[in-house]
N, C-alpha and C positions, 0 to 999 in steps of 0.2 A: 710148708704153707698150711695154715689152719684149715680144717675141713669145714665145708658149708653145712647148713642145716640138713639139706637133702642128702648129702654124702654120708653124714653120720647116721641119719635115720635109716637109710637103705642098707648101710653096712651092718647096723645092729639088727635090723629085721631079718637079714639074710644069715646072720650068724658069723659074718666075716669080722665084725667088730664086737667088742664087749662094752656094754654101757658103763661098767665099773672102770674099765681101762680108759675110756673117753673121759669120764669124770675125773680120774686121777690126773690125766694130762691137763685138764682145765684148771685144776687146783695148782698144778706146777706152774702154769703160765701166770696164774693170778699172783702167786707168791713172788714171782720174778718181776712182774710188771706193775702190779697195783700200787706198791709204795710210792712210785713216782707220779701216779695219776690220781689216786683216791677215787677210783671208779666205784668199787665196792666198799660199802661202809659196815655191812654186817654179813656174816656167813652162817650157813646151817649145814655144816659138814655131815653131821649124823643123819639128818633128814635126807640130804642128797644121796648119801651112801645107801640108805634104805630104799629110796626110790629107784636107784640104778640097779640094785640087787633084784628088786621086783621085776624090772624090765628084763633082765637076763634070765630070770626064772621063767617068765612067760615064753621067751624064745626057746628055752630048753624043753618046755612042755609042748612045743609046736604051735603056740598061740601067737597071734600078731599083736604086738604091744601098741601099735598105732603109728600114725603118720609122722610123729616126732620121737620115735623110739630112741631113748637114751641121749637126747640132745640136751646138754646143759644150758641153762639160761639165767639171766639176771632179772630180778623183779624190781621195778621202779618203786622207791620207798614212798609211794602214794597208794600202792596197791596192797590189800591184805593177802597174805599167804600163810597157810597153816604152819605153825611152829616158829614164826618170825614176828618181831615187833614191826609196827608201822609208825615211824617217828615223824614223817613228813619234813625232815630236816630241822626240827624245832626242839629246843630245850624243854618246851612245855609238854612234849610227848616222849621224852627220852626214857621214861619208865613204863611205857606202854607194855601191857602184858602180851606175850606171844599169842597170835591169833589161832582160833580153833576152826575157822572156816576160810575158804578161798573166795576172793571176788570171782564173779562168773568167768571173766577172761582167763584168770589164772587156773580156774578149775578145768576149763576146756583144754588148755595147754597140757596140764598135768594128766588128764584123762587120755590124751593122745600119746603119752609116753615121755613127754619132756620132763626134765629134772631141774627144778629150781635150786640154785646153789647159794643164793644170798640176795641182799638188797643193794640196789645201786643208788648212788647219791642223787639228791634233788636239792634245788634251792628251797628255802623255807616256805612251806605250804604251796610250793609250785608256782610262785607268784611272779617270777621274773626270768630274764633271758640268759643269765649266767648260773653256774651251779656252785654255790658256796653257802655256808651256813655257820653260825656260831657253834652249833653242835658237832658238825662233822668236818669243818674246814673247807678248803678250796679243791675243786676237781679240775683236772687239767687235760688238755687235748693231746692225744698221742702223736699228732703230726708236729706239734711244737708245744712243749710243756709250759711255755710262758703264755700260751693262749687258752681261751675258754673252749670247752667242747659244746657250748650253748646251754640252753635251759628251756624248760625245766627238766627235760629228760637227759641231762648232760652226763650223768653217771652211766646211763645205759649206752649212750653213743660212744663214750670213751671206752667202755668195756668191750664193745663189739669192734671198734676201730683198732683196738690193741690186740685183737684176736684172742682175748681171754675166753669169751663165749661167742658162739655164732649168731646169737640174737638176744635181745633183751626187750622188756616191755616198756611202753611209753604211754603218754596221754598228751592230747593236743587240743587246747582251747584257743590258741592264737599263734600256732606255729611250734609248739613244744616238742613235736616229733620231727617235723620237717626242718626246722632251724638247726638242731643238733645233727641231723643227718647231713645237711649241707656243710656244716663246719668240720665234719669228721669223714667226709667222703663216702657216705653210706646211702642206702635206699631207705626212705622214710615215707610210708603211706599214711595219710590221714584218710581213713575210709569214709564212705558215706555215713552221715549221721544215723545211728541206729544199726549199722551193719554188724557191729560187735556190741553185744549187750553190756551195759554198765551196771555197777552195783547200786547206784542211787537213782536209777530210772530217769529223772528229769534233769537236764542241763541244757541251756540254750546254745552253748558253744562247744563244749568239751566232748571229745571222743577218746576211746582207748585203741591202742594198736601196738606195733612192734617196730624195732629198728633191726635191720639186717644188712648183710654185705652184698647180696645178689637179689635180682628181681624174682628168680625162681624160688628163693627162700621166702621172700615176702608173700608170694602167691600161695605157697603151701601153708604158711602161717595164717593167712586169711581163710583158706579152706577149713582149717581146724577151728578158728575162733569165731567165724561168722555164724549167725543164726539167731532166731528169736529166743527170748527168755521172758516168762510171765512177770518177772520182777521189774522189767524195764518196758514200760508201755510205748516207748519210742523205738523199740527194737524191730528190725525188718524181717520179713519172711525169708526163708532160704532161697537161693538161686537154683536153677536146674542144671548147672554145669560146674565143672571144677575150674577154679582160677588157675591152678597150676597147668592144666591142659590148655585152657583157652588163650594163655599168653603166647602160645606157639602157633595158634591157628586163626585167631580172630582177624577178619578182613577189615582193615582200617583205611584202605585206599579211598581217596576222595573226600575224606573228612576235612572240614574247613577249620583252619587254624589261624589264630591271630597272635603275633608276637607283640608284647608290650614292654618297652624298656623301663617304664616308670609308672604306668597306670594313670598318668596325668598329674601326679602329685609328689612322687617319692624322690628323695635324694639317693643316688646310687654311686657306687665305686666304678669308675670307667673300666678298669681292668676286669673286674668281676662281670660287668655287663657284657663286655666283649666275649668273654669265655662262654657265658650262658647263651649269647646270640649265636655263637659258632655251633654250640651243641644243638640249638633249636634248628638251625639250617640243616645239620646232618640228619636230625630226626625227620624233618619235613621231607627231605629227599628220600631217605631210606624207607619211610612208611608210606610214601605216595600221597602225602597230605596236600591240600590246596591252601596255600597261604593267602589270607585275605589282607589287603593293604590297609593302612590308615591307623593302626594302633587302636587304643581304647582309652576311655576316661571313665573311671568309676569314682564315686564319692569316697573321700577319706573317712573311714569308719573308726579310726583309732580312738579318738576321744569318746564317741558314743559307746564303743565296745568297752572301754575302760570303765565308764560310768556304770553300765549294766553289770559288769563283772565285780566292780569294787564297792558299789553302793551298799550292799549288805555286810561288807567286811567288818566295819567298826562294831556294828550290832552283834555280829557273830563272835568277835573277839571279846566283847564285853560280857556276853552271855557265858562264854567259856572261861571267864576269869582271867584272861590274858591282859585285858585293859581294865583300868588304867595302870595298875601297879606294876605290871610286867613289861612295860614299854621298853625299858633299858635292856631286857633280855632278848629282844628281837634283833634280827640281823639288820645291818644298815640298809640293805635293799628293801627289806620288808617295811622298815620305817619310811623309806622313800615312797613306797607304794601307798602306805597309809596316809602320809601327808598329801600325796597327790589326790587321794580320794576325798580329802577334807577341803581342798582348794575349790573355790567357787568362781573366781574371775575367769571368764572365757570358757568355762566348762558347761556343757549343756546339762539341763535337768534330766531326770530319769525319763520323764515323758518325752522330752525332745530327743533323747537318745534312742528310745524305741521307735520314734517316728523316722529318725535317720536310718535305723536298721531296716525298716520296712521299705524305705526309698531304695536302699541298696539291693534288697531282694528283688524289687521291680527292675532295677538296672541289670542285675545278673540274669533274670528271666528273659529280658529283651535280648541280651547278648547271646545267650544259649539258644534262643529261638532261631537265630540266624547263623550261629557258629557252633562248632563242636568242641574245640580245644582252645584253651588260653595258655600261652607259654610266657614265662617271665623268669627273672631271677628268683631264687628262694629267699636269700637274705641280701640286704642292700650292700653288704661288704663281707669280706672274709672274716674269719675269727679274730676277735680283738683280745686284749689282755685279760687273763684269767681272774685278776684281782680288781678289775676296773668295771665301772658302770658302762653301759652302752655308749658309743661315741655320739656326740651331739652334732657333729659336722661330718658329712660323708660326701666325697667327691667335690669338695668345695662348697657344698650347699647345706643349709640348715636342715638337720634331720630330726629335730626335737618333736615335730608334729607328726612324724611318720614311723619312727622306731627303726630298728635294724631288720625287722621282719614285716615290712609294709605290705607285702603281697600275700601273706598267709591269711589275713583276717577275713578276706572275702569268703573263702571256703568254709570257715567256721561259722560265719554269720549266715550263710545261705545254704549250708549243709551239703556242699559239693564234695565229691572225692578229689583229692589233690595229693600228688606224689612228688617228692624231691629225689632227684637222681644226680649223680656226679656229672658235672659239666666240664671239669678240667681243674688244673692246679695253677696257681699264680706263680709269678717269678720268685716269690718268697717261699714257695713250697706249701701253700695253704689251699685246701680244696674249695671249690665253688659249686653250688647246686643249681640245676635247672628245675623249675617248678612247672609241673604239668597239671592243670586243673581242667576238669571235664564236667559235663552236665550231671545233674543229680542222679544217683543210683548206678552210674556206669563205671564202677570200680574196675570192671573188665577192660574198658578202653584205657583207663589210666595205666593199669599194669601192662597191657599189651604194648602201648607206646613206650613205656619204660624199657620193656624187654627188647623192642626194636633198636632203641638207642644203645642198649648194652651190647647187643650182638654186632651193631654197626661199628662202634668205636672202642668198645671195651671201657671199663671203668678203671681209674688209676689204682695201682697196687696199694694196699693199706700199709701203714708204717712198719708193721712187724712181719710182713709177708716174707716167706723164706727163712724166718728164724724159728728155732725150736720153741 
């Protein structure tokens, strides 16, 4: 069975494991498993070997290499990492020069001793919920290679679920960490907005984070990555505790929880909903939560969210020289998103979209004034075809107005921490996620509840568990 982040780091720090040996094992798994999955699209063997050797040298000198000593990881191909190109899944960036500086998130992981080994696949420009591009092809789910691992962090989720690396980076503007985590049976935390500093400072929806197999790993990764950075004016001050420690000790008994099967508007798959509801019931009992009856109804933010996200897209592409002449070189899903951004019938204006967002902020504030935890499905259905657009009908209902990640947008829009954890596996053998969303800035509660569920019922074994 593949080692966890914590197991590798503690083994390397103590001298029981060699970072170079751990790295060699990761590359062996990659060579065996990646051809069927297309999780990694670029490798930096030389850079990884140098980093691993530096970690081993520190241990030999009696120094502590850090909380992630010798842990190999994948870098989402939206993030800059020294020595690697950042193509964002697009032909237009295929000749990008290797970077000479890390994004803040990558820099902190590297400073803690983690070893980046290559870039994981993304959909073009990170715009949609499957992971395919004309540049790199289609990425597939280790649970069933005919299915998608989600998007836009699908390469990262596939790499971790396949056991190639114990964690990989992601970003999440509308579920792009949590959706792939749900489809691949992983833990995916969308932290509080600003908890982990970003490279570009300002974004209304997007955060950066990681995908991992265990809650303990997710907590340690947040301990390393969290903290302020003067380049990001939205970044938050440090907390006074360790997330890895508090997931074992935080008292959450008596917190008020609400289960919502559809948030009042979404189409959902009945089998997936039943699995998530069962996981919610186990969590409520094990954590001593108080379930509040009645469900909840929030405004459907999908269309306003899309307008705010996509309204500058055409101008950006025109300025970059992608449009109009390069339209045919864009992936089909990118064209679909561009065409959606140009539609006007039934689409709110930018001003109307901001007004809708502010209404949702007030709805969320009112909810969390009276409650502490919102429980729901992560994705409206299990993973669908790797080469398909998202299904338009789910559970017999029209899903075109809510998407396959209808419950994720609230946390991005209102800046709440939100974590997807495995809820179970369908009869067809596909994972389903439970989404735990809590009040702003309480990443500790989200991780603690995830840890309670993990200890209570265990998460399903990943597809390559027990294999070399």
